[in-house]
Structures are given as C-alpha cells and as structure tokens.
Residue, then its C-alpha position, 0 to 999 in steps of 0.5 A: m500500500a502506497t503512503e502519502r509520502e510515496v505519492v507526493k514523492a512520485a508526483r514530484l519526480r514527474g514535476l507535479t504538485l498535488n494539493k491535499a484533497a487530490l491525495l485522497p482519491i489516489l490513496r483510495t484507488v491504489k490500496d485496492e490494487d494488486d500492484p499499487a506502484g504500477a497503479l500509482a504510476l498510471i494515475l500520475d502519468g495520466v495527470k501529467e498527460a492531461q496537464n500537457a494537453n491543456p496548457g491553461m490548466a492550473r499547475i497545482v493538481s486538484e482533486e477534480i483532475v485526479t478523479t477525472v483521470i482515474a475515471d478514464l483509466s477505469k473504463v472497461d471495454v464495455d465503456v469504450e465500446s459504448e462510445r464508439f461513435q462521436l460527431l465533431n462539428a466544424f465550429d466545435q473543432p479545436r485549432l491545431a497550430y505549429d510553433p516553428i520556434r518551439k518546434a511543437f504543436s498546440l491546440a486552441e479552442v475557438a470562441r463560439g457564438g457571436s458573428l462568424h466574421a472574424a477580425p482582419e488578423a484572422k486571415v493572416h493567421m489562417l494563411r500562416d497556420r496553413y503554411l507552417l503545417a505544410q512546412q514542418r511536414v516537409q522539413r521532417n521528410p527524410i528527403f529534405t532533412k540534413p544529416l546530423i553527420d556530414q558524410g562528405g561528397e554529393k549532397s544527399f538531401q534537398e535543401l529548401t530556400t526562402v524567397d528573400a534569399l533570391l533577392g540580388a541573385d543572378t541567373t548563374g546562382g544555380d537552381k533553388l527549391i522553394l516552398g510557397m503558396i501560389t498567388q495572383v498579385e496581378e491579373g494573369e501574373y502568378y507569384l510564389e509567396d512564403l513567410n518572407g516575401s514573394v516572387a513572380l513565376n515563369l511557368a513556361g516549360c515547367e514540368m508538373t507532377p500529378g495534381l490540380f495546381t490552383e491559386g492557393c495551393i502550397v507547392l515545392t518549386l525547383g528553378h532559378m532566377g531568370n533575366d526578366g526578374r522572374f523565377q523560372c520554374l523547372r519543376m513543380g510539385f506538392p509537399p509529400p504526403e505524411p501517413r496518419s500514423e506518422a503525423l499523430e506521432a509528430i503531434g504527440p499523445s498529449l493533444d486530443l484532436f477530436k475532443s474525445g477524452f480518450t488517451r492514446p492507449q485507450l484509442a489503441r484498444m479501440q482499434e482492436l475493438e473496431a477490427k472485431d466489429s465485423d458487422a458494423m456498416f455505414v450507409l452514405v447517401s448524397d444529394l438526398n433531394l426530398d422534393k424529387p419524385g421517387v426519392l422517398e420511395k427508394l429510401r423506403t426500399m433501402f430502409e426495408a433492406f437494412e431494418e433487420c440488420e443487427p447492429l443497425p448501420l449508421f446512416v449518413l444522409i447528405g444534402d442538398f435536401t432540395s433540388k432548388p434553393i429554398v427562397g422565402d418559403a421555409a415551410q417547404l423544407v419543413n414539410h419535406f423533413k416531416a415526410l422523411a420523419d414519417l417514413i423512418s417512423e414506419f420502421e420501428h427499430l430504425a426510428s428508435e435505435g437507428k443513428f442518422v447524421f444529416v450533413p447540409g449541402p451548398k443549396d440548403p438554408g444556412a449562413g451564406n455560401t461560405l465554408p464551413r456551413p453550420p447545421l440545419a436550423s432547428v426550425f426545419t428539423s424539430y419534428l424529425k428530432e422528436k420522431v428519430p431520437h438518435a438523429r444528429f445534424a452536422s456542419n459541412p464539413c464534419r468529422l465522425r469518429y468510429f472507435a479510433s478511425e476518423i471520417v471526414v464528410m464534405r458536400e461540395d462540387v469540388v471536382k468542378k471547382m478545382s478543374r475550372n481553376v487550374i493554372v495549368p492542365p493536369a500532367a498528361g502521361a505522368e507517373r502514377p503515384d501510390m494510389s489504387q482503385d477499389d473497384g474495376p480495372e485500373s486505367s493507364e491514365m490518371d482520372v481527374t478525380e485521382h488528381l483531385v484526391k492527391t491534391l487534397v491529401d497533399q495539401a492537407h486541405l479540403c478546398p485549397l482555392p483562393l477565397s474569391v472562388r470559394p469563401v471560407h470563414w477565416a477563424h474556422d479554416h482549420a475545420l477544412r484541414l486534413y492534417p493528420a490525414p483522415s482514415m476515410l474522406v467522403l467527398a460528396d460531389r455531383s460527379d460520378q462515384f469514385s473510390w481511391r486509396y492514397e497513402d493510408c487514406l480512403a477517398i470516396n464519392p457516394g454519387s448523386f442519389p436522385t440521378d440513379f439512386s446509387f449510394v455507398v456501404y462502408r464496412p470499417a472493420s475490413d475498410e471496404i466499400e460497396f457501390s450500391r444502387i436501388 
C-alpha cells in the first residue's frame, strides 16, 4: 500500500504538485490494487498527460483532475465500446497550430457564438497556420532533412530556400527549391509567396507532377532566377504526403484532436475493438433531394433492406435536401423533413435505435455560401428530432469518429471547382503515384478525380482555392484541414462515384442519389466499400 509520502514523492519526480484533497482519491484507488506502484504510476502519468494537453490548466493538481483521470483509466471495454461513435462539428473543432520556434504543436479552442466574421488578423493567421503545417511536414521528410553527420561528397538531401534569399541573385546562382503558396498579385501574373516575401513565376516549360495546381495551393518549386526578374520554374510539385500514423506521432499523445477524452492507449484498444466489429456498416447517401419524385420511395426500399440488420448501420444522409434553393418559403423544407420523419417512423427499430447524421449541402438554408456551413436550423428539423431520437445534424464539413478511425464528410462540387481553376492542365502521361482503385480495372491514365484526391491529401486541405472562388470563414479554416490525414474522406460531389486509396487514406464519392439512386456501404472493420444502387 502506497503512503502519502510515496505519492507526493512520485508526483514530484514527474514535476507535479498535488494539493491535499487530490491525495485522497489516489490513496483510495491504489490500496485496492494488486500492484499499487504500477497503479500509482498510471494515475500520475495520466495527470501529467492531461496537464500537457491543456496548457491553461492550473499547475497545482486538484482533486477534480485526479478523479477525472482515474475515471478514464477505469473504463472497461464495455465503456469504450459504448462510445464508439462521436460527431465533431466544424465550429466545435479545436485549432491545431505549429510553433516553428518551439518546434511543437498546440491546440486552441475557438470562441463560439457571436458573428462568424472574424477580425482582419484572422486571415493572416489562417494563411500562416496553413503554411507552417505544410512546412514542418516537409522539413521532417527524410528527403529534405540534413544529416546530423556530414558524410562528405554529393549532397544527399534537398535543401529548401526562402524567397528573400533570391533577392540580388543572378541567373548563374544555380537552381533553388522553394516552398510557397501560389498567388495572383496581378491579373494573369502568378507569384510564389512564403513567410518572407514573394516572387513572380515563369511557368513556361515547367514540368508538373500529378495534381490540380490552383491559386492557393502550397507547392515545392525547383528553378532559378531568370533575366526578366522572374523565377523560372523547372519543376513543380506538392509537399509529400505524411501517413496518419506518422503525423499523430509528430503531434504527440498529449493533444486530443477530436475532443474525445480518450488517451492514446485507450484509442489503441479501440482499434482492436473496431477490427472485431465485423458487422458494423455505414450507409452514405448524397444529394438526398426530398422534393424529387421517387426519392422517398427508394429510401423506403433501402430502409426495408437494412431494418433487420443487427447492429443497425449508421446512416449518413447528405444534402442538398432540395433540388432548388429554398427562397422565402421555409415551410417547404419543413414539410419535406416531416415526410422523411414519417417514413423512418414506419420502421420501428430504425426510428428508435437507428443513428442518422444529416450533413447540409451548398443549396440548403444556412449562413451564406461560405465554408464551413453550420447545421440545419432547428426550425426545419424539430419534428424529425422528436420522431428519430438518435438523429444528429452536422456542419459541412464534419468529422465522425468510429472507435479510433476518423471520417471526414464534405458536400461540395469540388471536382468542378478545382478543374475550372487550374493554372495549368493536369500532367498528361505522368507517373502514377501510390494510389489504387477499389473497384474495376485500373486505367493507364490518371482520372481527374485521382488528381483531385492527391491534391487534397497533399495539401492537407479540403478546398485549397483562393477565397474569391470559394469563401471560407477565416477563424474556422482549420475545420477544412486534413492534417493528420483522415482514415476515410467522403467527398460528396455531383460527379460520378469514385473510390481511391492514397497513402493510408480512403477517398470516396457516394454519387448523386436522385440521378440513379446509387449510394455507398462502408464496412470499417475490413475498410471496404460497396457501390450500391436501388
């Protein structure tokens, strides 16, 4: 049995100071354990981890903190399994930032309520954060990391240069590699901009890697200064992607990106439980136009097929929920959701136990056509909430946690927007990156959707377009970021269905339901998808 003095000593060795009240729950807990020393170490390590995850937490550990840590450690598999599913809306997501001086990540809560229009400095922070997250990823990549011991001979790494280092450079200065964002300072004149300055680009003859290069993308550019004072681009590509596991390791175990309250060991246990949950399914339906003839009848057919499943699948129903924007008459959408609620109520098991997530589309009522979009207002959904108690209304985009997997869902016609705004056409006949298709034979040429998936994952952003093309709430741009890369990325788009695996990220488009009544079934245990049609 641990004594009060032993607890205090062990806490001090970890840099912790416990107040008197905090000692009592620790002593009560460890006295009943077979291994008191091991239990004490687990509790104090958990307290230290909680402090690291919350820099604003009081340095003197209180009884409340200790009690919370003990409760988390006491969770058994049944508790963990009961919290398998979590929805995180865009406006609740903490902001991940990187400090290049401390070389450390931090999480900051974003204030809720009030106006969505942030102060001017928020735009600066948005662009700076986006650049720094890409920069730290590149600098940790072995290709760009200088060896600790110089072996002599030919240089074995790629050295990055900043834009300001080009000032005064002549055409004989050799090729330089720069990480920067593509901007358009003047009409038709593209620039490369980093935190130190900007330089005009000459893209004539530039070799492009696969991807959709648009204004707003962060790129690695190899070239030299030309006689015309512009940077002559020889080769341009995206920052190399980073697997989710490596990104999480770099961020560290102390930051709770999903606000789940789980520790890394608990999340590791969740991965084991997820692999055993072989019957779990997600049903993804996009463009659920409730005003179109035949949509509700096809939904009825789908619900009949899944009503007997055990466990029930999780239904992710994605807008637009009407084929045309609702102007003035809100009663139309209210009635459409009432009809949907009555349809679900016909299936007693689905209505009482089924889980439904509703994600709005660009044409659905909301606070302007700016990303991220808030959930549908309760005036449209109150009746459905009464009929279907487990219905959840999400933002666009939103994030779902299933055990330890992260799923990002966005409804946006991003294929068309990105394709229309490329500064050069996608590379023809380019070497295919490490991507695979989940269905059908692979073509020798890259599809535009393949270019899109590579672009979004490499950019670690859902919509790397200029704000003039796709407006974004400056203070909530972090909700569009894909760092770390999610386990699955749902890009609900009006284009044809697709499925691509890039690195360890599965990207899919469920297709447009009213077009051919197609949808997708996802089985997380096996990480497999099924393209389905009614």
